[in-house]
C-alpha positions in Angstrom: -77.6 77.5 66.3 -77.4 74.5 68.6 -74.9 75.2 71.4 -72.4 72.8 72.9 -70.4 73.6 76.0 -66.7 72.6 75.9 -64.7 72.4 79.1 -61.0 71.8 78.2 -58.0 73.6 79.6 -55.6 72.4 76.9 -56.0 75.0 74.1 -54.5 72.7 71.4 -57.1 70.0 72.1 -59.9 72.6 72.5 -59.1 74.1 69.0 -59.3 70.7 67.3 -62.6 69.7 69.1 -64.1 73.1 68.4 -63.3 72.8 64.7 -64.8 69.3 64.5 -68.0 70.3 66.3 -68.4 73.4 64.2 -68.1 71.2 61.1 -71.1 69.3 62.5 -73.1 72.6 62.7 -72.7 73.3 66.4 -71.9 76.5 68.0 -69.2 75.9 70.6 -68.8 77.8 73.9 -65.3 77.1 75.3 -64.2 77.5 78.9 -61.1 76.4 80.7 -62.2 76.2 84.3 -65.0 74.7 86.4 -65.9 78.1 87.7 -66.3 79.5 84.1 -68.4 76.4 83.3 -70.8 77.0 86.1 -71.2 80.6 85.1 -72.1 79.6 81.5 -74.5 76.9 82.7 -76.3 79.4 85.0 -76.8 81.8 82.0 -78.0 79.5 79.2 -78.9 76.0 78.1 -76.8 73.7 76.0 -77.6 70.7 73.8 -74.6 68.8 75.3 -71.5 69.3 77.3 -68.0 67.9 76.5 -65.7 68.0 79.6 -62.2 67.1 80.6 -61.6 65.6 84.0 -58.4 67.2 85.4 -58.9 70.9 85.3 -57.0 73.9 86.9 -59.6 74.3 89.7 -60.8 70.8 90.3 -62.0 67.4 89.1 -64.5 67.6 86.3 -66.2 64.3 87.3 -66.5 65.2 91.0 -68.3 68.4 90.2 -70.8 67.0 87.7 -73.5 66.9 90.4 -73.6 70.7 90.2 -74.2 70.4 86.4 -77.0 67.9 87.0 -78.6 70.2 89.5 -78.9 73.0 86.8 -79.5 70.8 83.7 -80.5 67.2 84.7 -81.3 66.2 81.1 -78.2 67.5 79.4 -76.0 64.8 77.9 -72.4 64.9 79.0 -69.4 63.5 77.2 -66.3 63.0 79.3 -62.7 63.1 78.1 -59.7 62.0 80.2 -56.0 61.4 80.0 -56.2 59.3 83.2 -56.7 56.1 81.2 -57.7 53.7 83.9 -60.7 51.5 84.5 -61.4 53.5 87.6 -61.8 56.7 85.6 -64.0 54.9 83.0 -66.3 53.7 85.8 -66.4 57.1 87.5 -67.4 58.6 84.2 -70.1 56.0 83.7 -71.4 56.4 87.3 -72.1 60.1 86.5 -74.6 59.0 83.8 -72.3 60.3 81.1 -73.5 59.8 77.6 -70.0 58.5 76.6 -66.5 58.4 77.9 -63.4 59.0 75.7 -59.8 58.3 76.8 -57.2 60.5 75.4 -56.0 60.4 72.7 -59.3 59.9 70.9 -60.6 59.8 67.4 -61.9 63.3 66.7 -64.4 62.1 64.1 -65.9 59.6 66.5 -66.1 62.3 69.2 -68.0 64.6 66.8 -70.4 61.8 65.8 -71.0 61.0 69.5 -71.8 64.7 70.4 -74.2 64.8 67.5 -76.0 61.7 68.8 -76.0 63.0 72.3 -77.5 66.3 71.3 -80.3 64.6 69.6 -80.9 62.0 72.3 -83.3 62.1 75.2 -80.8 61.3 77.9 -82.2 61.6 81.4 -81.1 58.5 83.2 -79.4 59.2 86.5 -76.4 57.2 87.6 -76.4 55.1 90.7 -74.5 56.6 93.5 -72.8 53.4 94.5 -69.2 53.5 95.7 -66.6 52.6 93.1 -64.2 49.7 93.9 -60.6 50.7 93.9 -57.5 48.7 93.1 -58.7 46.3 90.5 -55.7 44.8 88.8 -56.7 45.8 85.3 -54.0 48.2 84.0 -53.5 49.8 80.6 -53.1 53.0 78.7 -53.3 51.5 75.2 -56.2 52.1 72.9 -56.9 48.4 73.0 -57.3 48.3 76.8 -59.3 51.6 76.8 -61.8 49.8 74.5 -62.0 47.0 77.0 -62.6 49.5 79.8 -65.4 51.2 77.9 -67.1 47.9 77.2 -66.9 47.0 80.9 -68.6 50.2 81.9 -71.5 49.5 79.4 -72.5 46.2 81.1 -72.2 47.3 84.8 -75.8 48.5 85.1 -77.5 45.5 83.5 -77.4 41.7 83.7 -76.7 41.0 80.0 -74.6 37.8 79.4 -71.0 38.6 78.5 -68.6 36.5 76.5 -64.9 37.3 77.1 -62.6 36.2 74.3 -58.8 36.2 74.3 -55.7 34.2 74.4 -54.6 32.5 77.6 -53.0 34.8 80.1 -54.7 38.0 78.9 -56.7 38.6 82.0 -60.2 37.3 81.1 -61.0 36.4 84.7 -60.0 39.9 85.9 -62.5 41.3 83.5 -65.2 39.0 84.9 -64.3 40.0 88.4 -64.4 43.7 87.5 -67.9 43.3 85.9 -69.0 41.7 89.2 -67.3 43.9 91.7 -68.4 47.2 90.0 -71.8 46.0 88.8 -75.3 45.7 90.1 -74.5 42.3 91.7 -71.5 43.3 93.7 -73.1 42.3 97.0 -73.7 38.8 95.8 -71.2 35.9 95.4 -68.7 35.6 92.5 -68.4 31.9 91.6 -65.7 31.0 89.0 -65.7 27.6 87.3 -63.0 26.3 85.0 -65.1 24.0 82.9 -62.0 22.5 81.2 -60.8 21.2 84.6 -63.9 19.3 85.6 -64.2 15.6 84.4 -66.9 15.3 81.7 -68.9 12.9 83.9 -69.0 15.3 86.8 -69.5 18.7 85.1 -73.3 18.5 85.2 -73.3 17.7 88.9 -70.8 20.6 89.5 -72.9 23.1 87.6 -76.4 22.1 88.4 -76.0 20.0 91.6 -77.4 16.6 92.3 -79.8 14.9 94.7 -78.8 12.2 97.2 -78.6 8.8 95.5 -78.7 10.3 92.0 -75.6 8.2 91.1 -73.1 6.0 92.8 -71.2 8.1 95.3 -73.9 10.7 95.7 -74.3 10.2 99.4 -75.8 13.7 100.0 -77.5 16.5 98.1 -75.0 18.8 96.4 -75.8 22.4 95.5 -74.4 23.3 92.1 -72.6 26.4 91.0 -75.7 28.0 89.5 -77.4 27.9 92.9 -74.2 28.9 94.8 -74.1 32.0 92.5 -77.6 33.1 93.3 -77.8 36.9 93.5 -74.3 37.2 92.1 -72.2 36.2 89.1 -71.3 32.8 87.6 -68.1 32.9 85.6 -67.8 30.0 83.2 -64.1 29.9 82.2 -62.8 27.9 79.2 -66.4 27.4 77.9 -65.1 26.2 74.6 -63.9 23.0 76.2 -67.3 22.1 77.8 -68.5 18.6 76.8 -71.4 18.6 74.3 -73.9 17.0 76.7 -73.2 19.7 79.3 -73.5 22.4 76.6 -77.1 21.1 76.0 -78.0 21.4 79.6 -76.4 24.8 79.9 -78.4 26.0 76.8 -81.6 24.7 78.4 -80.8 26.6 81.7 -80.1 29.8 79.8 -83.3 29.5 77.7 -85.6 28.6 80.6 -84.0 30.5 83.4 -84.2 27.4 85.6 -82.0 24.5 86.5 -82.8 21.0 87.7 -80.3 19.0 89.9 -79.1 15.7 88.5 -81.6 13.1 89.8 -84.1 15.8 90.9 -87.5 16.9 89.7 -87.7 20.5 91.0 -87.1 23.3 88.6 -85.0 25.9 90.5 -85.4 29.5 89.3 -82.1 31.2 88.4 -81.0 34.6 89.8 -77.5 34.6 88.4 -75.6 36.7 85.9 -73.6 34.6 83.4 -70.1 35.7 82.3 -68.3 33.2 80.1 -64.8 33.1 78.6 -62.7 31.1 76.2 -59.3 31.2 74.5 -60.7 29.4 71.5 -62.2 30.8 68.3 -65.7 29.3 68.7 -66.8 29.6 65.1 -64.4 26.9 63.9 -65.4 24.8 66.9 -69.0 25.2 65.7 -68.1 24.2 62.2 -66.3 21.1 63.5 -69.4 20.1 65.6 -67.6 20.6 68.9 -69.6 23.6 70.1 -73.3 24.3 69.8 -74.2 27.2 67.6 -77.3 28.1 69.5 -75.4 28.2 72.8 -72.8 30.5 71.2 -75.5 33.0 70.3 -76.9 32.7 73.8 -73.6 33.5 75.4 -72.3 36.0 72.8 -74.8 38.8 73.8 -72.0 41.3 74.7 -68.5 40.1 73.5 -65.4 41.7 75.1 -62.2 41.0 73.3 -59.1 40.9 75.5 -56.1 41.9 73.4 -52.8 39.9 73.5 -49.9 41.7 75.1 -48.2 42.1 71.7 -51.0 44.3 70.6 -50.7 46.6 73.7 -46.9 47.1 74.0 -47.5 50.6 75.4 -48.9 48.9 78.5 -45.9 46.7 79.3 -44.0 49.4 81.2 -46.9 50.3 83.4 -47.8 46.6 83.9 -44.2 45.8 84.9 -44.1 48.6 87.5 -47.6 47.6 88.7 -46.4 44.0 89.3 -43.2 45.2 91.0 -45.3 47.1 93.4 -47.5 44.1 94.1 -44.4 41.9 94.5 -43.1 44.3 97.1 -46.5 44.4 98.9 -46.3 40.6 99.1 -42.9 40.7 100.8 -40.5 40.5 97.9 -37.7 43.1 97.7 -38.8 46.5 96.5 -37.3 47.0 93.0 -37.3 49.6 90.3 -36.6 49.5 86.5 -34.3 51.7 84.6 -35.7 53.2 81.4 -33.5 51.0 79.2 -34.7 47.9 81.1 -38.4 48.9 80.7 -37.8 49.4 76.9 -36.2 45.9 76.7 -39.2 44.3 78.4 -41.5 46.1 76.0 -39.7 44.4 73.0 -40.2 40.9 74.3 -42.8 38.6 72.6 -44.6 37.6 75.9 -46.4 34.7 74.2 -47.9 33.9 77.6 -49.3 37.4 77.7 -49.8 39.3 81.0 -49.6 36.1 83.1 -46.1 35.4 81.7 -45.0 39.0 82.3 -46.3 38.9 85.9 -44.4 35.7 86.6 -41.3 37.1 85.1 -41.5 40.3 87.1 -41.9 38.4 90.3 -39.0 36.1 89.5 -36.9 39.2 88.6 -37.9 40.9 91.9 -36.7 37.8 93.8 -33.4 37.1 92.0 -32.1 40.6 91.1 -29.0 41.5 93.0 -29.7 45.3 93.0 -32.8 47.3 93.8 -32.4 49.2 90.6 -32.9 46.7 87.8 -31.0 47.4 84.6 -30.6 45.6 81.3 -27.7 43.4 82.5 -29.9 42.1 85.4 -32.8 41.3 83.1 -31.0 39.5 80.2 -29.9 36.3 82.1 -33.5 35.9 83.3 -35.1 36.6 79.9 -33.7 33.5 78.2 -35.7 30.8 79.9 -35.8 29.0 76.5 -32.8 29.3 74.3 -35.1 29.5 71.3 -36.9 32.6 72.7 -35.7 35.8 71.0 -34.2 38.6 73.1 -36.2 41.5 71.7 -38.9 41.4 69.1 -37.5 40.3 65.7 -34.3 38.9 67.2 -32.6 36.1 65.4 -33.5 32.6 66.5 -30.3 30.6 66.8 -32.0 27.2 66.2 -34.0 28.2 63.2 -31.1 30.0 61.5 -28.5 27.2 61.3 -26.9 28.0 64.7 -25.9 31.4 63.5 -23.9 32.4 66.6 -22.4 35.5 64.9 -25.8 36.7 63.9 -27.2 36.1 67.3 -24.4 38.1 68.9 -24.8 40.9 66.4 -28.5 41.0 67.1 -27.9 41.0 70.9 -25.6 43.9 70.6 -28.1 45.8 68.5 -31.0 45.2 70.9 -29.2 45.7 74.2 -26.6 48.3 73.4 -24.4 47.5 76.4 -22.2 50.4 77.6 -18.6 50.5 76.6 -16.4 48.5 78.9 -19.2 46.2 80.0 -19.8 44.2 76.7 -17.8 41.1 77.8 -19.4 40.7 81.2 -22.9 41.5 79.7 -22.5 38.9 76.9 -21.3 36.2 79.3 -24.4 36.9 81.5 -26.7 36.9 78.5 -25.4 33.7 76.8 -24.3 31.5 79.7 -27.9 30.7 80.8 -29.2 29.6 77.3 -26.0 27.6 76.8 -26.5 25.7 80.0 -30.2 25.3 79.3 -29.5 23.8 75.9 -26.9 21.4 77.2 -29.4 20.3 79.9 -32.0 19.8 77.2 -29.6 17.7 75.1 -28.7 15.6 78.1 -32.3 15.3 79.4 -31.3 17.0 82.6 -28.5 14.6 83.5 -26.0 16.7 85.4 -23.1 14.3 85.1 -23.4 14.2 81.3 -24.0 17.9 81.1 -20.9 18.6 83.1 -18.9 16.3 80.9 -20.3 18.0 77.7 -19.4 21.5 79.1 -16.0 20.3 80.3 -16.5 21.6 83.8 -16.7 19.9 87.3 -20.1 18.6 88.4 -20.0 20.7 91.6 -19.2 23.8 89.5 -22.2 22.9 87.2 -24.5 22.5 90.2 -23.4 25.8 91.7 -23.9 27.7 88.4 -27.3 26.1 87.9 -28.4 27.5 91.2 -27.1 30.9 90.4 -28.8 30.9 87.0 -32.1 29.6 88.5 -32.1 26.5 86.2 -33.7 23.3 87.5 -32.4 20.2 85.8 -35.7 18.5 86.5 -37.4 20.7 84.0 -35.3 19.2 81.3 -36.0 15.6 82.2 -37.7 13.9 79.3 -41.1 12.4 80.2 -43.3 10.1 78.1 
């Protein structure tokens, strides 16, 4: 019978894995420590090994070199509850056949072990140092899937297309691919193709020769050449003008670029990572994006999930940003459990970027180091139409149902007895002032008259509520 070595100190997990592998026809030898693993490996051969990372007598990843010394060709599948990009990369750098974050799909694990046992897997991992501190954070299954995709493109130069809504962290993924990959010693050049005027984009990407057009007073080296030996990140690729798409396609097909006004074909040595917040297939159907370019770019797609699909990550993201805010000189803050739960129920339509901005604003404006629900609520209602908590009533879309909004607020926030009045005033004063400013187009005199308060009082409260009347000024 084909034997698999299982190294897992959690007996409940070990029992489930053993049963699944035995159903696949394997004989499972289970051990709970690295020392026991080494004894088993010294005595017999195994078709594959499944190992946890954090074990009673050490780190399962750090000791894999001892496993390789005894059985260099044996496939290794790594499991870990430390669900970070760093762990995924460490697992990949060992030459692991696959990496599974906990919790995992047991059927998928069993299929993977079966594939590993039948595969000729002898590739050794590079011993390059792993970069620390990349701001990609997440324990959710959606982010673990992203981490696993990143690890699969680190040791090759395949073109990557990162898809996802604005604010989900697409550029962070591109930076991670560069910083942890084969081209880490080269430059990382990021280009927002939507921010460059259509008439200049070819010059920016491919460069131009002196005199190529009016104003070209000197030779200009384009982004492709600047990124030689490194990575070129083409952000918002879905907004690239059609003519530039044609030139880009030609560059990808030929592996060369030609400066505007030039004759020399310049050989490319650049990895391409592109990103877009658009669904490109409807853009292709509408004739706004080239289908052949899409297939050139979409070699390895990585889908960045919106924050609403990874609510389990909001707490850890919030604490991560609080730490970063403190490192940048803002007051050091902490969240109560109730405050973290309230944040996790918000819609965060701007995704991680919106959450980060909110956390920084909260760190600046909070009056206490320990931030509770009462401190968050006044800051949450930047827009009166924004619900406080997922599924909350929208006052505007429900016939100004104030009673319903108050009832929903009480249900969501559950203020402590004796604090309801003050909490409610803090929660509803800001959206009230914001709505009046919106109705008066930011005119403070008219807003004060509408509210029935003195203009100086209004100005003072606006400062305390962090409301800027200029933001409500109607512009054409």
